[in-house]
N, C-alpha and C positions, 0 to 999 in steps of 0.2 A: 515288608517291614516299614514302619513309619520313618519318614525322613527326619523329622524333628520330634523331640520329646522333652518332658519336664523332669528336672531333678526332684528328689524327694521333698525339697523345701517348698515346692509349689503345690497348692491345693486346687483341684478342679471344682469350681462352683458355678459354671455356666458363664463366667466372664473372665477376662484376661487381667491378671494382676501385673501392674508395672510399678516396681519399687521406686519410691522418690529418690533413692540413692542413684538410680540410673538416670532419672530425669534431670537431677541437679548436678550430678557429678560427672556423667559421661556424655549425655546428649549435647550440651553446649559446645563442646570442642570437637565433635565428630562430624564426619561427612553425612549430609542429609540422606543420601542413598543407603549408607550403611545402617543408619538409624531405622530407615523404612524397612529394610530387610530384617533387622533384629526384631522389630515390633510385629511384623507380619508373621514371621516364623514362630514367635511366642504365641500368637493367636492360633496358628495351625497346630501347635503342640496340644492344644485343648480339644482338637477334633477327635471324636470317637471313631470316625470312619477313616481307616488307614488308607483307603483308596484315594482319598483326597489329600492325605498328608504325604505327598511325594514331591521330590525335587522338581520333576517336570511340570507338575501342577502349579507349584510355586513360581517357576520361571514364566509359565504362561499367564498367570494372574498378574504378576508384576511387570510383564513384558520386558524381561531381562534374560540374558543368557544364563545357562546353568553355571558356566565358568565364573561369571560375575558374582553370582550368589555364593559360591564356594569361596571365592576371594574375600568376600565380605566376612564370612564366618571365620576365615583364617585371621582376619583383623581382630575380630572379637575374641578369638582364642588367645591371641597375644595379650589382650586386656584381661584375660582370666575369666571371662563371662560365659564361655561355651567350651565344650570339649568335642573334638571331631574324631570319630572312630577311624580305625585303620582298615575297616571293611570296604568292599567295593560292591555296590555304591556305599558311600559314607553315610553315617547318620550323625545328627547334631544333638548334643545334650546341653540344655540350658542350666547354668549354675547360678548360685546365689550371688547377687551383686554385693552383698554385705561381706561375703567371704570368698573373694576371687582366688583362683588357684595359683595365680602368679602375681607378684607384686606390681602395683600400678607404676611406681617410679622405678625405672630399670637402669637409671644412670647413676654414676658414682656420686654418693652424697658428699664426699669430700670435694670433688670437682665443682659441684654446684652449691656448696654451702654459702658462699658469699652472695651468689645470685639470689638464693632464697631469702637471705637476710635483707637484701636491697628491695626485693619485692614486698616483703612485709613492711618495710619502711614506707614504700610508695602507697600501700593500701592499708593504713593502720586500722581502718574501721571494717575491713573485709578480710576474711580468711579464705585463701585459695585452697581448693581441695587438691588431692594428689593427681587427679586426672588433668586439671588445669596446668599444674606444674609440668606434668609429663608432656602435654601438648607444646608448651614453650620450649622445653628441652629437646624434644624431637625435632622441632623446626630449626633450632640452633645447630643441632648436630647435622641434619640433612643438608642445610644450606651453607654450613661453615660460617655462620654469622658470629661476630664477636658478642659475648654476653653483654658488654656495656652498650653495644649498639641496640640490642633488644630492650635493655632497660631504658634507654633514651626514648625509644618508640612507646614503651608502656607509660613513661612519664608524660610525654607529649599528648597521647590519647587521653590520659586521665585529666590533664589540664584543660583540654578542649571540651571534655564532657563534664567538667566540674566534679570529677571524682567518680561519677556514676557511669563507669565504662565496663562493658562486658568483655570477657575473654575472647569470644568469637570475633568481636570488632577489632580488638588489638591484633589478633592473628591475621585477620583479613588485611589490615594495614601493613603488617610486617611482610606478608606474602607479596603484596603489591610492590613494596619497596625493594624486596629481594629481587623481583623480576627486573627492577631498574638498576640492579647491580649495587645497591646500597647495603654493604655487608660490614663495614667497619664503623667504629664509633665516630671517627672523623667525618666519614661520608654522610652518616645519618645526621650528625650535628650540623653540617653545612646545608643539608637539604632542609632541615627544620628552620634554620636561619633564613633561607631563601623563601620559604613559605611565609614566615612571619614578616619579612621585609616588604611584602606586597599588601599588607593590611590596608594601607591608605588607598592603594589602587582598587582593591576590592570594595572598599567603602564607597568610592566614586561610582563603581559599576552598580552596586546595590542601589545607590541614589538614582542613577539613570533608569534602572529597572523598576523603581518604586518598591524595592524589597526591604521589608523591615524585620530583620532578624540578625542574629550573630552569624558570622561566617563559619562554616564547617570545614573540616579537613578536606572533604570532597570539593568544596568551593575553591579552596586554595590550590588544590591539585589541578583542577580544571584550568585555573588561571595560568599556572605554569605550563600546562599543555598548549594553551593558546599562544603564549609568548615564545616558548622554546620549540614546541613541536610544529605549530602552524606559522610561527614568525610574525605574529600580529603585534602592532604597537598599541599602547593604551588608548591613543586618540581614536584609532579605527574601531577598537572594541567598544568604546563609549558611544560612537555613532551607531553601531549595530545595536547596542543596548537600548538607546533611545527609540529606535525603530520598533522595539518589542516592549515598550513600556506597558506594564500591567498585563503582559501576555506570556506567562509561562516561567518567568524567573531564570535562574542560572542554567537549568537543564535545557530550556528552550533556546537560550542564548548559545549554549554549546552546539546544538544542532544547527543553528543559524550560521554560526561562524564556520562550521564544516561545509555548509552549503555555499557560503561566500568563497571559501577556499577552493572548492571545485569550480566555481565560476570565475576564479582568478581575480577576485576583487580583494585587494590587500590594503591599499592606502585608505585614509579617511575619506578622501574625495571619491575613490572608486566604490567604497562601501555606501556612501551617501547616494551616489548615482544608482547603484543597484537597488538600494532601499526605495528610492523614488520610483524606479521602474516597476518594482514589485508591487508597490502601493497602487500605481496606476493600473497594472494588470488585475490586481484584486478588485479595484473599483469597476473595471470593465466586466469582470465576472459577475459582480453585483448587478450591473446594468442589464447584462444578458439574462440573468435570473429573473429580473423584473419583467423584461420583455417576453419571457417565456411563461410568466405567471408562476415562477418557482421561488422557493426560499431555502437557503442552506445557511446554517449557523457558521459553518467553516467552509471556506471556498478553496482550500489548499488542493484537495483532490481534483476538483473541477479545473482549477488552473493548470495543474500538472498534466491531467489526462486529455483535456480538450483545448483550453485557451492558448497555452504556449505552442502546442503543435500547429494550431491554426495560424497564429502569428508567424511562426517559422515558415509556413507555406507562402507568406507574403501578403496576407489579408490586412487591410487597414482596420483599425479598431472600430471606426464608425461603420465600416462595411459589415462587421460581425453583429453589431447591434441592429443594423438594418435587416440582416438575415433572420435574427431572432424574432423581430416583429413580423416578418413575412411568415415565419413558422407558426406563430400564434394565430395569424389570420387563416392559416390552412389547417388549424386544429392540431398542430404538432407542439407538444408541451414537454419534451424531454431532450436531453443532449444527444442521444443516439440518433433520434430523428433529425435534429438540427445538423448533425455531422453529415448525414446523407445529402442534405441540401447544400452544405458547404462544399462537399466534393463535386457536386454538379456544377456549382459556380466556378470552382477551381478548374475543372476540365474545360469550361468555356472561357477561361482567362479573365473572369470578372472578379477582381480582387479589391477594387476601390468602391467607395460609396457611390460615386458618380456613375461608374460603369454598371453597378447593380441597379441604380435608379433608372438609367437608360434602358436596361434590359427589361425591368419590370414595366416601364412605360410602354415599351414596344409590345409586351405581352398583353397589357391592358388594351392597347389599340387593336390588337388582333381579336381580342375578346369582344370589343365593341363591334367590329365588323361581322363577327360570327353571330352576335346578337341581332344584327340587322337581317341576317339570313334567316334566323329563327322567326323574327317578326314577319318576314315575307311569306313564310309558309304557315304562319299562325301557330308556331310550336312554342310551348312553355316548358323548357327543360333547363338543366344545369350544364353549363359548358364544361366539357371534360377534355382530357388529353387527346382522346381519339378525334374529337371534332377539330381541335387545334392542328393535329397532324394532317387531317384531311384538307383543311383550309390551305396549309402550306403546300400540300401536293397539288391542289388546284392551281395555285399561283405558279408552281413549277411547270404545270402543263400549259401555261400561257393564257389562262382565262382572266378576263378583267372582272372587276367587282360587279359591274352592271349585268354581266352574263350570269354570274352566280345568283344574283337576286332574281333575275328573270326565271331561271331554272327552278329556284326555290318556290316561286309563286305558282308553278305548275303543280305543286304538291301540297296545296293549302288543305289543312286539316287531315293530312295523312298521318296515321298513328306512328310511323317510323320515317319521317321525312328525310333525315340526314342520310340514311342508307340509299333511298331512292335518288336523292340529289347526287350522291357519289357515283352511283351506277350510270346515271344519265350523262354526267360530265365525262366519265371514263369512256362511254360509247362515243360521245362527240369528239373527244381527244383522239380516239382510235381512228376516226374518219377525218381528222384534221379540220373540224368545224369549230372555229374560234370566235369569229366576229358576231356581234349581237344580232345583226340582221339575218345572218345565215342560221343562227341558232333558233331565232324566232320562227323563221320559215320552216326549218326542219321539225321543230316540236309541234308547230301548228298543223302541219300536214300529217304528222304522225297521229296527232289527237283526232283529226277529222276521220282518218282511216281506222281509228280505234286500234291501232297497232303500236306495240312498243318499239322504240327506236332499235333498228337492226344495223349491224355494220355491213359493209359492202364487200368484205373479204370473202373469197371463195372458201368453201368448207372442204377440208380433206382430213384424212386420218394420217397421223405421224407414227413412224416406227419408234420403238424404244431407243434404238441407237441414235436416231435423229434428235430425239428429246434430250438424251444424255449429252450430246455434243453441244446443244444450245445452253443447257442449264448448269454446266460445270462450274462456271464462275458467277453463280447467282448473286453473290455478295457485291459484285462489281456493278450490278444494276442500280444500286443505291448511291453511286458516286457521280 
């Protein structure tokens, strides 16, 4: 059996008919999800294939639970627009919106007679339909708000919008104020006066932001949240607003003040200091972008993701720009790559520009010495990390630079000289031959005999147990 079907008033012609009475009279004051379910079900009712016209299919398509869909149809049943069968599973029958089965206004006409009269006076050029009246009355009943309090809200919203105010807007404002506990005429009147008393303050904020428009209710409410909820004074708010001039308006200022609140910057002086620091960090991000050869229109994400964590690690700002330049020289042009180098410098304790300069100078000096070794063996290659590691190892073995150059000269025009140099130095180190004169004598005699350098240790086979006992703490060898 089909889950939803049309009443006799609907004609199937390959498209879904939606009566203007529904769009104008019901849709504005109803929950968006209920409207979505109503319209989707109306389209489903036109399907010839009953296999697709099922509650579970509808729930799957709308990504809702079956309970939520039935709940929505109960809402529409109260409005008189559908009928739910007593069967299990239930079926839904769509009814005419022009002739609903139940009256739209279900509250006492006597109780709300004066309310209706006042609403008509407030909106002389507009006639509210029964659904709109019903929405106001339902909210008054459910929240226990005084009728005059609702009328004050309607009047205030109308004045703000110049008379062109929608029912959903008024209901949204009323719901927001109800959540604040504003239920009586006196409470609503005092709140409105509080909003209006801040007009001059908001004008100053608009001026600081370079905003040229009239203040909305949302603007006024935000201001109250700042001074009452976050406890900011006007002078601090103005300092924050000037820092954001022509950048986002009141919504951006609201986010910025919440950011300041989390940073515990409350006074005008603290806000100014925070703004200055933020501007300097933003400029640092721009400089790093330039050094990396990058451009970002908005640096906020870069600042939060990379710059601030790096600064919190203790890096000087000049050190970070230096690292960015070093990255570009090495062909690294992104922040993830730069972060790897930042972490390397951090592990080495190089956090200042001077420390990094000294480190880079020492590395360049090592490269210069390796280049001399390249020249000695007539090798034209690119210095890499392995060569740098080998050079440091040779120093640890106790070889002087002149010994390294002499050994390199023995492998002139060798296709892989660095490997041969490393093997030779390792053999000399194993036999504790370090002085240049001894090295020259050893290599000259080896060359004459056309034999490769051999160590003088006696050869023997080792058992697995002996090897394991020696190599247990292999990592300690490197200390």
